BANU-614357 format. One record per residue (C-alpha): residue number from 1; residue in one letter; x, y, z. Coordinates in pm, 1 decimal. Layout:
BEGIN
[pt NUM,'a',[X,Y,Z]]
...
***
This chain:
BEGIN
[pt 1,'m',[226.5,-608.1,-1788.8]]
[pt 2,'p',[498.6,-743.1,-1558.8]]
[pt 3,'y',[532.4,-594.6,-1214.7]]
[pt 4,'s',[819.2,-444.3,-1020.9]]
[pt 5,'i',[834.5,-380.6,-650.1]]
[pt 6,'r',[1087.0,-207.8,-430.2]]
[pt 7,'s',[1110.8,-92.6,-72.9]]
[pt 8,'e',[1272.1,232.6,36.2]]
[pt 9,'p',[1298.5,422.8,362.2]]
[pt 10,'g',[1079.4,727.2,405.9]]
[pt 11,'p',[1101.2,1015.1,651.2]]
[pt 12,'d',[839.9,854.1,877.8]]
[pt 13,'g',[837.8,485.7,790.5]]
[pt 14,'r',[868.0,270.9,480.6]]
[pt 15,'f',[759.4,322.5,118.9]]
[pt 16,'i',[685.8,18.6,-93.1]]
[pt 17,'v',[651.9,105.4,-460.3]]
[pt 18,'l',[454.9,-140.2,-675.1]]
[pt 19,'s',[435.6,-89.5,-1051.7]]
[pt 20,'g',[262.9,-285.5,-1326.1]]
[pt 21,'d',[16.1,-568.4,-1265.2]]
[pt 22,'a',[-14.2,-642.2,-893.3]]
[pt 23,'d',[-113.4,-1005.4,-926.7]]
[pt 24,'l',[-67.6,-1312.3,-705.2]]
[pt 25,'t',[311.5,-1312.4,-737.9]]
[pt 26,'a',[337.8,-941.0,-666.4]]
[pt 27,'a',[103.4,-976.3,-367.9]]
[pt 28,'a',[328.1,-1241.8,-213.2]]
[pt 29,'e',[629.6,-1014.5,-247.1]]
[pt 30,'l',[428.7,-719.9,-111.6]]
[pt 31,'q',[330.6,-930.9,189.5]]
[pt 32,'e',[697.0,-1011.4,257.6]]
[pt 33,'m',[802.4,-646.9,231.1]]
[pt 34,'v',[529.0,-517.3,461.6]]
[pt 35,'t',[604.9,-795.0,710.4]]
[pt 36,'a',[972.3,-697.1,706.2]]
[pt 37,'a',[890.3,-327.4,752.1]]
[pt 38,'a',[661.8,-400.6,1046.6]]
[pt 39,'s',[914.1,-633.2,1209.8]]
[pt 40,'e',[1181.3,-363.0,1172.4]]
[pt 41,'g',[958.2,-126.3,1369.1]]
[pt 42,'d',[822.1,93.4,1089.8]]
[pt 43,'k',[494.3,235.0,1220.6]]
[pt 44,'t',[386.7,389.9,890.2]]
[pt 45,'v',[397.2,180.5,575.3]]
[pt 46,'t',[298.5,352.5,252.3]]
[pt 47,'i',[215.4,142.4,-52.1]]
[pt 48,'d',[271.6,348.7,-365.4]]
[pt 49,'l',[45.1,223.7,-645.3]]
[pt 50,'s',[100.4,529.8,-865.7]]
[pt 51,'d',[232.6,314.4,-1150.2]]
[pt 52,'a',[20.9,5.1,-1085.7]]
[pt 53,'t',[-199.1,-92.9,-1376.8]]
[pt 54,'l',[-421.2,-330.8,-1179.5]]
[pt 55,'i',[-451.4,-498.7,-841.9]]
[pt 56,'d',[-598.9,-841.6,-779.0]]
[pt 57,'s',[-788.6,-987.8,-484.6]]
[pt 58,'r',[-473.5,-1114.2,-312.5]]
[pt 59,'t',[-318.5,-766.5,-323.7]]
[pt 60,'i',[-640.2,-626.9,-177.2]]
[pt 61,'s',[-621.8,-889.8,97.9]]
[pt 62,'v',[-267.6,-778.8,184.8]]
[pt 63,'l',[-383.9,-416.0,208.5]]
[pt 64,'v',[-676.5,-508.9,434.7]]
[pt 65,'e',[-469.0,-739.1,655.8]]
[pt 66,'w',[-194.3,-484.6,711.7]]
[pt 67,'t',[-432.5,-192.9,759.8]]
[pt 68,'e',[-578.4,-384.1,1052.4]]
[pt 69,'s',[-246.4,-521.8,1183.8]]
[pt 70,'l',[-60.0,-192.2,1178.2]]
[pt 71,'s',[-355.5,-4.5,1324.6]]
[pt 72,'s',[-382.8,-244.6,1617.8]]
[pt 73,'a',[-8.3,-196.9,1680.3]]
[pt 74,'g',[-39.2,183.2,1683.3]]
[pt 75,'g',[76.7,228.7,1323.8]]
[pt 76,'r',[-90.3,280.1,990.0]]
[pt 77,'l',[-91.4,170.5,630.9]]
[pt 78,'q',[-133.9,433.3,361.3]]
[pt 79,'v',[-187.1,395.5,-11.4]]
[pt 80,'i',[-82.9,632.6,-287.4]]
[pt 81,'c',[-296.6,591.5,-596.5]]
[pt 82,'s',[-444.0,813.9,-863.0]]
[pt 83,'n',[-543.1,540.8,-1111.2]]
[pt 84,'p',[-918.3,589.6,-1155.3]]
[pt 85,'n',[-977.5,219.1,-1223.1]]
[pt 86,'i',[-805.8,109.7,-902.3]]
[pt 87,'l',[-974.8,386.8,-704.8]]
[pt 88,'r',[-1312.6,281.5,-845.2]]
[pt 89,'l',[-1242.8,-79.6,-742.9]]
[pt 90,'l',[-1149.6,27.0,-388.8]]
[pt 91,'a',[-1469.9,232.4,-367.6]]
[pt 92,'r',[-1683.8,-48.0,-510.4]]
[pt 93,'i',[-1572.1,-288.8,-236.8]]
[pt 94,'g',[-1583.4,-23.7,36.8]]
[pt 95,'l',[-1210.2,0.5,103.8]]
[pt 96,'d',[-1209.1,370.3,29.0]]
[pt 97,'r',[-1365.7,409.4,375.8]]
[pt 98,'t',[-1099.2,212.0,563.5]]
[pt 99,'l',[-779.8,269.4,364.4]]
[pt 100,'r',[-594.1,597.4,385.5]]
[pt 101,'v',[-560.8,679.8,14.5]]
[pt 102,'f',[-363.9,976.7,-116.6]]
[pt 103,'a',[-312.8,1098.5,-472.6]]
[pt 104,'t',[57.5,1180.8,-431.7]]
[pt 105,'r',[359.1,1098.6,-217.7]]
[pt 106,'d',[367.4,1458.9,-95.0]]
[pt 107,'e',[11.3,1428.2,37.8]]
[pt 108,'a',[94.7,1099.6,211.3]]
[pt 109,'q',[409.3,1242.9,368.0]]
[pt 110,'s',[222.6,1554.5,483.7]]
[pt 111,'s',[-33.0,1338.2,662.0]]
[pt 112,'s',[246.3,1153.3,845.3]]
[pt 113,'a',[408.0,1468.0,978.3]]
***
């Protein structure tokens, strides 16, 4: 399934919405968007994977890299995901303990307030 990705302002940072297959090409675009958000001063970046069908290792690398980078700069990266396959993958590799994962955008926004 092809992917789509878009960036939109949120009440407390930036939302990046990634749909479809988050493969190597999508990961490169995700990296660019998170880099842009961080350089524009967004302290909270939320990656919305609600409509993602899969994520690959490069996408996971982007999530790990920016979780650490934003945290060290006083910010945070959050993930919205309810796909059981993606959640299982995150748990299997231990990222469920380091990523802030929420089931819905409302939950993510509530945690930012």
